[in-house]
N, CA, C and O atoms as CSV, one atom per row, in Angstrom:
chain,resi,resn,atom,element,x,y,z
A,1,MET,N,N,0.878,-1.164,-0.062
A,1,MET,CA,C,-0.418,0.169,-0.124
A,1,MET,C,C,1.044,0.844,-0.079
A,1,MET,O,O,1.227,1.280,-1.215
A,2,SER,N,N,2.077,1.104,0.657
A,2,SER,CA,C,2.552,2.450,1.267
A,2,SER,C,C,3.233,2.735,-0.778
A,2,SER,O,O,2.990,3.697,-1.507
A,3,ALA,N,N,3.730,1.988,-0.964
A,3,ALA,CA,C,4.574,1.420,-2.538
A,3,ALA,C,C,3.608,2.128,-3.505
A,3,ALA,O,O,3.992,2.859,-4.418
A,4,ARG,N,N,1.911,1.760,-3.138
A,4,ARG,CA,C,1.242,3.127,-4.128
A,4,ARG,C,C,1.148,4.304,-3.973
A,4,ARG,O,O,0.832,5.084,-4.871
A,5,ILE,N,N,1.376,4.581,-2.949
A,5,ILE,CA,C,1.114,6.041,-2.536
A,5,ILE,C,C,2.451,6.843,-2.934
A,5,ILE,O,O,2.478,8.004,-3.342
A,6,SER,N,N,3.607,5.954,-2.727
A,6,SER,CA,C,4.964,6.720,-3.031
A,6,SER,C,C,4.787,6.431,-4.259
A,6,SER,O,O,5.994,6.627,-4.401
A,7,SER,N,N,4.425,6.133,-5.360
A,7,SER,CA,C,4.144,5.958,-6.372
A,7,SER,C,C,3.564,6.978,-6.639
A,7,SER,O,O,4.188,7.988,-6.964
A,8,SER,N,N,2.327,6.944,-6.565
A,8,SER,CA,C,1.267,7.714,-6.888
A,8,SER,C,C,1.613,9.252,-6.836
A,8,SER,O,O,1.810,9.817,-7.911
A,9,SER,N,N,1.686,9.839,-5.872
A,9,SER,CA,C,2.726,11.160,-5.336
A,9,SER,C,C,3.950,11.217,-5.833
A,9,SER,O,O,4.461,12.329,-5.969
A,10,SER,N,N,4.511,10.304,-6.123
A,10,SER,CA,C,5.928,10.722,-6.864
A,10,SER,C,C,5.493,11.372,-8.233
A,10,SER,O,O,5.832,12.486,-8.633
A,11,ARG,N,N,4.382,10.135,-9.106
A,11,ARG,CA,C,3.292,11.470,-10.377
A,11,ARG,C,C,2.870,12.299,-9.764
A,11,ARG,O,O,3.550,13.179,-10.291
A,12,HIS,N,N,2.253,12.855,-9.005
A,12,HIS,CA,C,1.652,14.122,-8.512
A,12,HIS,C,C,2.449,14.701,-8.410
A,12,HIS,O,O,2.043,15.861,-8.482
A,13,GLY,N,N,3.834,14.675,-8.218
A,13,GLY,CA,C,4.922,15.686,-8.121
A,13,GLY,C,C,5.555,15.832,-9.590
A,13,GLY,O,O,6.074,16.870,-10.000
A,14,GLU,N,N,5.445,14.737,-10.265
A,14,GLU,CA,C,6.205,14.697,-11.677
A,14,GLU,C,C,5.356,16.187,-12.569
A,14,GLU,O,O,5.823,17.157,-13.166
A,15,ILE,N,N,3.844,15.704,-12.252
A,15,ILE,CA,C,2.935,16.518,-12.637
A,15,ILE,C,C,2.769,17.934,-12.811
A,15,ILE,O,O,2.322,18.727,-13.640
A,16,ASP,N,N,3.561,17.912,-11.174
A,16,ASP,CA,C,3.253,19.753,-10.656
A,16,ASP,C,C,4.608,20.319,-10.842
A,16,ASP,O,O,4.796,21.492,-10.519
A,17,ARG,N,N,5.705,19.509,-11.396
A,17,ARG,CA,C,6.840,20.570,-11.512
A,17,ARG,C,C,6.665,20.358,-13.018
A,17,ARG,O,O,7.355,21.224,-13.556
A,18,LEU,N,N,5.926,19.437,-14.162
A,18,LEU,CA,C,5.176,20.219,-15.493
A,18,LEU,C,C,5.127,21.520,-15.656
A,18,LEU,O,O,5.874,22.376,-16.131
A,19,SER,N,N,3.715,21.479,-14.987
A,19,SER,CA,C,2.500,22.442,-14.962
A,19,SER,C,C,3.172,23.688,-14.708
A,19,SER,O,O,2.819,24.683,-15.339
A,20,ASP,N,N,4.476,23.782,-13.514
A,20,ASP,CA,C,5.165,25.052,-13.217
A,20,ASP,C,C,6.044,25.360,-14.081
A,20,ASP,O,O,6.469,26.513,-14.010
A,21,LEU,N,N,6.470,24.670,-14.909
A,21,LEU,CA,C,7.201,25.142,-15.925
A,21,LEU,C,C,7.911,26.806,-16.825
A,21,LEU,O,O,8.976,27.152,-17.336
A,22,ASP,N,N,6.526,27.418,-16.574
A,22,ASP,CA,C,5.865,28.341,-17.251
A,22,ASP,C,C,6.522,29.388,-15.902
A,22,ASP,O,O,7.504,30.112,-16.064
A,23,PRO,N,N,6.037,29.319,-15.078
A,23,PRO,CA,C,6.703,30.450,-13.631
A,23,PRO,C,C,7.774,30.376,-13.614
A,23,PRO,O,O,8.360,31.446,-13.782
A,24,ARG,N,N,8.521,29.291,-13.436
A,24,ARG,CA,C,10.204,29.326,-13.442
A,24,ARG,C,C,10.886,30.169,-14.617
A,24,ARG,O,O,11.561,31.196,-14.545
A,25,VAL,N,N,10.426,29.273,-15.919
A,25,VAL,CA,C,11.660,30.707,-16.848
A,25,VAL,C,C,10.882,31.413,-16.594
A,25,VAL,O,O,10.340,30.492,-15.983
A,26,ALA,N,N,9.848,32.683,-16.360
A,26,ALA,CA,C,8.915,33.553,-17.174
A,26,ALA,C,C,10.686,34.515,-16.127
A,26,ALA,O,O,11.684,34.958,-16.695
A,27,PRO,N,N,10.317,34.507,-14.107
A,27,PRO,CA,C,11.050,35.241,-13.689
A,27,PRO,C,C,12.700,35.467,-14.412
A,27,PRO,O,O,13.286,36.465,-14.830
A,28,ASN,N,N,12.980,34.374,-14.335
A,28,ASN,CA,C,14.497,33.818,-14.753
A,28,ASN,C,C,14.813,34.701,-15.658
A,28,ASN,O,O,15.546,35.607,-15.262
A,29,LEU,N,N,14.388,34.726,-17.086
A,29,LEU,CA,C,14.244,35.100,-18.215
A,29,LEU,C,C,13.685,36.956,-18.428
A,29,LEU,O,O,13.826,37.646,-19.437
A,30,ALA,N,N,13.177,37.274,-17.365
A,30,ALA,CA,C,12.741,38.882,-16.964
A,30,ALA,C,C,14.025,39.291,-15.824
A,30,ALA,O,O,13.881,40.432,-15.384
A,31,ALA,N,N,15.315,38.506,-15.248
A,31,ALA,CA,C,15.905,39.037,-14.181
A,31,ALA,C,C,17.118,39.224,-15.371
A,31,ALA,O,O,17.998,40.069,-15.210
A,32,LEU,N,N,17.085,38.541,-16.315
A,32,LEU,CA,C,17.669,39.181,-17.302
A,32,LEU,C,C,18.166,40.881,-17.996
A,32,LEU,O,O,19.213,41.491,-18.211
A,33,PHE,N,N,17.099,41.043,-18.105
A,33,PHE,CA,C,16.604,42.428,-18.377
A,33,PHE,C,C,16.978,43.330,-17.344
A,33,PHE,O,O,16.269,44.335,-17.304
A,34,HIS,N,N,17.979,43.260,-16.408
A,34,HIS,CA,C,18.204,44.552,-15.512
A,34,HIS,C,C,19.287,45.230,-16.133
A,34,HIS,O,O,20.332,44.861,-16.668
A,35,PRO,N,N,18.715,46.387,-15.900
A,35,PRO,CA,C,20.121,47.755,-16.583
A,35,PRO,C,C,21.089,47.918,-15.963
A,35,PRO,O,O,21.992,48.530,-16.534
A,36,SER,N,N,21.280,47.532,-14.790
A,36,SER,CA,C,22.935,47.403,-14.223
A,36,SER,C,C,23.129,46.421,-14.679
A,36,SER,O,O,23.966,46.561,-15.571
A,37,LEU,N,N,22.687,45.017,-14.536
A,37,LEU,CA,C,23.409,44.249,-15.106
A,37,LEU,C,C,24.166,43.896,-17.080
A,37,LEU,O,O,25.189,43.452,-17.603
A,38,TYR,N,N,22.923,44.418,-17.454
A,38,TYR,CA,C,23.064,44.666,-19.387
A,38,TYR,C,C,22.907,46.098,-19.093
A,38,TYR,O,O,21.879,46.414,-18.494
A,39,PRO,N,N,23.739,47.012,-19.407
A,39,PRO,CA,C,23.399,47.967,-19.593
A,39,PRO,C,C,23.180,47.918,-21.081
A,39,PRO,O,O,23.884,47.071,-21.631
A,40,GLY,N,N,22.356,48.633,-21.909
A,40,GLY,CA,C,22.025,48.671,-23.089
A,40,GLY,C,C,21.562,47.704,-23.709
A,40,GLY,O,O,21.269,47.746,-24.904
A,41,ALA,N,N,21.420,46.568,-22.868
A,41,ALA,CA,C,20.700,45.546,-23.986
A,41,ALA,C,C,19.019,45.639,-24.682
A,41,ALA,O,O,18.496,44.887,-25.504
A,42,GLY,N,N,18.409,46.965,-23.937
A,42,GLY,CA,C,17.408,46.840,-24.319
A,42,GLY,C,C,16.143,46.172,-24.083
A,42,GLY,O,O,15.718,45.992,-22.942
A,43,SER,N,N,15.428,45.738,-25.301
A,43,SER,CA,C,14.218,45.008,-24.850
A,43,SER,C,C,14.386,42.981,-25.474
A,43,SER,O,O,13.562,42.067,-25.456
A,44,SER,N,N,15.830,43.045,-25.935
A,44,SER,CA,C,16.318,42.029,-26.516
A,44,SER,C,C,17.432,41.614,-26.209
A,44,SER,O,O,18.358,42.310,-26.625
A,45,LEU,N,N,17.795,40.411,-25.421
A,45,LEU,CA,C,18.551,39.726,-24.667
A,45,LEU,C,C,19.104,38.364,-25.893
A,45,LEU,O,O,18.274,37.671,-26.482
A,46,ARG,N,N,20.512,38.212,-26.070
A,46,ARG,CA,C,21.010,36.980,-27.007
A,46,ARG,C,C,21.378,36.079,-26.078
A,46,ARG,O,O,22.349,36.400,-25.394
A,47,PHE,N,N,20.604,34.494,-25.751
A,47,PHE,CA,C,21.296,33.685,-25.348
A,47,PHE,C,C,20.279,32.358,-26.546
A,47,PHE,O,O,19.358,32.492,-27.352
A,48,THR,N,N,21.083,31.199,-26.060
A,48,THR,CA,C,20.309,30.080,-26.146
A,48,THR,C,C,19.347,29.406,-25.905
A,48,THR,O,O,19.608,29.365,-24.703
A,49,GLN,N,N,18.647,28.957,-25.962
A,49,GLN,CA,C,17.728,27.797,-25.436
A,49,GLN,C,C,18.841,26.932,-23.978
A,49,GLN,O,O,18.739,26.388,-22.878
A,50,LEU,N,N,19.251,27.102,-24.407
A,50,LEU,CA,C,20.318,25.560,-23.375
A,50,LEU,C,C,20.834,26.641,-22.550
A,50,LEU,O,O,20.368,26.527,-21.416
A,51,GLU,N,N,21.702,27.768,-22.672
A,51,GLU,CA,C,22.307,28.459,-21.553
A,51,GLU,C,C,21.018,28.786,-20.623
A,51,GLU,O,O,21.194,28.787,-19.405
A,52,LEU,N,N,19.673,29.076,-21.169
A,52,LEU,CA,C,18.271,29.937,-20.611
A,52,LEU,C,C,17.861,28.335,-19.455
A,52,LEU,O,O,17.581,28.535,-18.272
A,53,ALA,N,N,17.894,26.751,-20.078
A,53,ALA,CA,C,17.818,25.661,-19.622
A,53,ALA,C,C,18.770,25.724,-19.019
A,53,ALA,O,O,18.005,25.764,-18.056
A,54,TYR,N,N,20.220,25.802,-18.369
A,54,TYR,CA,C,20.707,25.595,-17.608
A,54,TYR,C,C,20.793,26.611,-16.132
A,54,TYR,O,O,21.171,26.280,-15.008
A,55,LEU,N,N,20.273,27.995,-16.642
A,55,LEU,CA,C,19.883,28.478,-15.429
A,55,LEU,C,C,18.855,28.513,-14.964
A,55,LEU,O,O,18.827,28.975,-13.824
A,56,VAL,N,N,17.764,28.144,-15.466
A,56,VAL,CA,C,16.371,27.489,-14.714
A,56,VAL,C,C,16.539,26.262,-14.283
A,56,VAL,O,O,15.802,26.011,-13.329
A,57,GLY,N,N,17.086,25.566,-14.546
A,57,GLY,CA,C,17.391,23.642,-14.193
A,57,GLY,C,C,16.709,22.929,-14.680
A,57,GLY,O,O,16.280,21.984,-14.019
A,58,LEU,N,N,16.280,23.126,-16.246
A,58,LEU,CA,C,15.111,22.629,-16.602
A,58,LEU,C,C,15.913,22.095,-18.092
A,58,LEU,O,O,16.996,22.623,-18.344
A,59,SER,N,N,15.270,20.877,-19.216
A,59,SER,CA,C,16.276,20.946,-20.415
A,59,SER,C,C,15.848,21.793,-21.049
A,59,SER,O,O,15.040,22.599,-20.586
A,60,ARG,N,N,16.212,21.823,-22.075
A,60,ARG,CA,C,16.706,22.409,-22.926
A,60,ARG,C,C,14.733,22.885,-24.366
A,60,ARG,O,O,14.106,23.721,-25.016
A,61,GLN,N,N,14.834,21.610,-23.941
A,61,GLN,CA,C,12.833,20.854,-24.635
A,61,GLN,C,C,11.868,21.478,-24.014
A,61,GLN,O,O,10.860,21.884,-24.592
A,62,ARG,N,N,12.124,21.627,-22.614
A,62,ARG,CA,C,11.251,22.266,-21.845
A,62,ARG,C,C,10.986,23.910,-21.537
A,62,ARG,O,O,10.040,24.611,-21.178
A,63,VAL,N,N,12.635,24.115,-21.960
A,63,VAL,CA,C,12.696,25.810,-22.014
A,63,VAL,C,C,11.926,26.068,-23.396
A,63,VAL,O,O,11.096,26.962,-23.561
A,64,ASN,N,N,12.242,25.349,-24.144
A,64,ASN,CA,C,11.702,25.579,-25.177
A,64,ASN,C,C,10.143,25.920,-25.366
A,64,ASN,O,O,9.803,27.074,-25.625
A,65,LYS,N,N,8.957,24.605,-25.192
A,65,LYS,CA,C,8.184,24.702,-25.042
A,65,LYS,C,C,7.583,26.115,-23.615
A,65,LYS,O,O,6.460,26.614,-23.536
A,66,ALA,N,N,8.436,26.314,-22.975
A,66,ALA,CA,C,7.648,27.426,-21.839
A,66,ALA,C,C,7.969,28.710,-22.672
A,66,ALA,O,O,7.082,29.556,-22.560
A,67,LEU,N,N,8.877,29.024,-23.376
A,67,LEU,CA,C,8.906,30.013,-24.257
A,67,LEU,C,C,7.441,30.673,-25.032
A,67,LEU,O,O,6.660,31.615,-24.896
A,68,ARG,N,N,7.701,29.352,-26.015
A,68,ARG,CA,C,6.466,28.948,-26.529
A,68,ARG,C,C,5.247,29.377,-26.181
A,68,ARG,O,O,4.234,29.639,-26.831
A,69,VAL,N,N,5.599,29.412,-24.704
A,69,VAL,CA,C,4.073,29.862,-24.204
A,69,VAL,C,C,3.765,31.237,-23.866
A,69,VAL,O,O,2.747,31.904,-24.051
A,70,LEU,N,N,4.907,31.514,-23.314
A,70,LEU,CA,C,5.619,33.766,-23.174
A,70,LEU,C,C,5.223,33.775,-24.404
A,70,LEU,O,O,4.383,34.669,-24.505
A,71,GLN,N,N,5.424,33.120,-25.639
A,71,GLN,CA,C,5.565,33.982,-26.724
A,71,GLN,C,C,3.967,34.119,-26.847
A,71,GLN,O,O,3.387,35.204,-26.810
A,72,LYS,N,N,3.311,32.828,-27.002
A,72,LYS,CA,C,1.613,32.994,-27.303
A,72,LYS,C,C,0.752,34.325,-26.718
A,72,LYS,O,O,-0.067,34.959,-27.383
A,73,ARG,N,N,1.127,34.597,-25.325
A,73,ARG,CA,C,0.793,34.875,-24.485
A,73,ARG,C,C,1.113,36.239,-24.631
A,73,ARG,O,O,0.513,37.251,-24.272
A,74,ARG,N,N,2.365,36.038,-25.336
A,74,ARG,CA,C,2.387,37.935,-26.155
A,74,ARG,C,C,2.900,38.751,-24.901
A,74,ARG,O,O,2.355,39.789,-24.526
A,75,LEU,N,N,4.062,38.150,-24.257
A,75,LEU,CA,C,4.969,38.458,-23.265
A,75,LEU,C,C,6.608,38.780,-23.920
A,75,LEU,O,O,7.354,39.739,-23.719
A,76,ILE,N,N,6.763,37.723,-24.650
A,76,ILE,CA,C,8.624,37.602,-25.362
A,76,ILE,C,C,7.358,37.373,-26.813
A,76,ILE,O,O,6.131,37.321,-26.899
A,77,ARG,N,N,8.666,37.278,-27.882
A,77,ARG,CA,C,8.853,37.135,-29.169
A,77,ARG,C,C,9.985,36.583,-29.507
A,77,ARG,O,O,10.867,37.317,-29.953
A,78,ILE,N,N,10.239,35.034,-29.359
A,78,ILE,CA,C,11.434,34.530,-29.994
A,78,ILE,C,C,12.078,35.063,-31.012
A,78,ILE,O,O,11.276,35.572,-31.795
A,79,GLU,N,N,13.117,35.162,-31.326
A,79,GLU,CA,C,13.898,35.347,-32.165
A,79,GLU,C,C,15.811,34.383,-32.711
A,79,GLU,O,O,16.487,33.616,-32.026
A,80,TYR,N,N,16.032,34.828,-33.924
A,80,TYR,CA,C,17.149,33.647,-34.245
A,80,TYR,C,C,18.584,34.218,-32.940
A,80,TYR,O,O,19.452,35.068,-33.137
A,81,GLY,N,N,18.389,33.508,-31.881
A,81,GLY,CA,C,19.648,33.716,-30.896
A,81,GLY,C,C,19.000,34.551,-29.861
A,81,GLY,O,O,19.767,35.511,-29.789
A,82,GLY,N,N,18.030,34.756,-29.007
A,82,GLY,CA,C,16.951,35.046,-28.231
A,82,GLY,C,C,16.097,35.231,-28.068
A,82,GLY,O,O,15.360,34.254,-28.198
A,83,VAL,N,N,15.406,36.562,-27.657
A,83,VAL,CA,C,14.427,36.995,-27.185
A,83,VAL,C,C,13.935,38.495,-26.862
A,83,VAL,O,O,14.287,39.392,-26.096
A,84,ARG,N,N,13.127,38.340,-27.655
A,84,ARG,CA,C,12.711,39.906,-26.902
A,84,ARG,C,C,11.700,40.116,-26.521
A,84,ARG,O,O,10.685,40.002,-27.207
A,85,VAL,N,N,11.732,40.558,-25.060
A,85,VAL,CA,C,10.794,41.238,-24.001
A,85,VAL,C,C,9.496,41.931,-24.567
A,85,VAL,O,O,9.865,43.103,-24.643
A,86,LEU,N,N,8.335,41.896,-24.959
A,86,LEU,CA,C,7.776,42.527,-24.514
A,86,LEU,C,C,6.790,43.191,-24.019
A,86,LEU,O,O,6.140,44.116,-24.506
A,87,GLU,N,N,6.685,42.468,-22.640
A,87,GLU,CA,C,6.034,43.222,-21.540
A,87,GLU,C,C,7.146,42.538,-20.149
A,87,GLU,O,O,6.985,41.471,-19.557
A,88,LEU,N,N,7.837,43.185,-20.014
A,88,LEU,CA,C,8.945,42.966,-19.472
A,88,LEU,C,C,7.971,42.880,-17.661
A,88,LEU,O,O,8.054,41.864,-16.971
A,89,ASP,N,N,7.123,44.155,-17.198
A,89,ASP,CA,C,6.505,44.245,-16.050
A,89,ASP,C,C,5.433,42.563,-16.363
A,89,ASP,O,O,5.633,41.610,-15.610
A,90,ALA,N,N,4.858,42.503,-16.993
A,90,ALA,CA,C,4.081,41.015,-17.258
A,90,ALA,C,C,4.964,39.494,-16.819
A,90,ALA,O,O,4.685,38.540,-16.092
A,91,LEU,N,N,6.230,39.879,-17.739
A,91,LEU,CA,C,7.331,38.719,-17.256
A,91,LEU,C,C,7.844,38.511,-15.769
A,91,LEU,O,O,8.275,37.606,-15.054
A,92,ARG,N,N,7.605,39.619,-15.722
A,92,ARG,CA,C,8.316,39.377,-13.960
A,92,ARG,C,C,7.359,38.691,-12.833
A,92,ARG,O,O,7.752,37.806,-12.073
A,93,HIS,N,N,6.021,39.244,-12.843
A,93,HIS,CA,C,5.337,38.917,-12.276
A,93,HIS,C,C,4.066,37.694,-13.065
A,93,HIS,O,O,2.889,37.576,-12.726
A,94,TYR,N,N,4.691,37.033,-14.009
A,94,TYR,CA,C,3.753,36.317,-14.371
A,94,TYR,C,C,4.158,34.708,-13.642
A,94,TYR,O,O,5.300,34.312,-13.410
A,95,ARG,N,N,2.722,33.873,-13.348
A,95,ARG,CA,C,2.100,32.811,-12.636
A,95,ARG,C,C,1.988,31.453,-13.290
A,95,ARG,O,O,2.338,30.363,-12.837
A,96,GLY,N,N,1.376,31.770,-14.556
A,96,GLY,CA,C,1.400,30.922,-15.212
A,96,GLY,C,C,-0.171,30.544,-15.415
A,96,GLY,O,O,-0.490,29.594,-16.130
């Protein structure tokens, strides 16, 4: 019985992790647009999805999916070699 509960809670934890991908990516992405850390960056920043994946602790594939969700919500625009932030304040406060 405890094995079934453990297995069930493990699957539930996995579902929670998957559903929380976008909120993990958004604030970390917004933090990269800090005027003191990156002066002159404007609204776009160059990085690879793999670099962002390392930063947030996810796979590149999961980061790609999260970025597409953020783009669909018109918070960012995915560009070759990086992203352009369209709504920085909304990105900072994004909760999925």
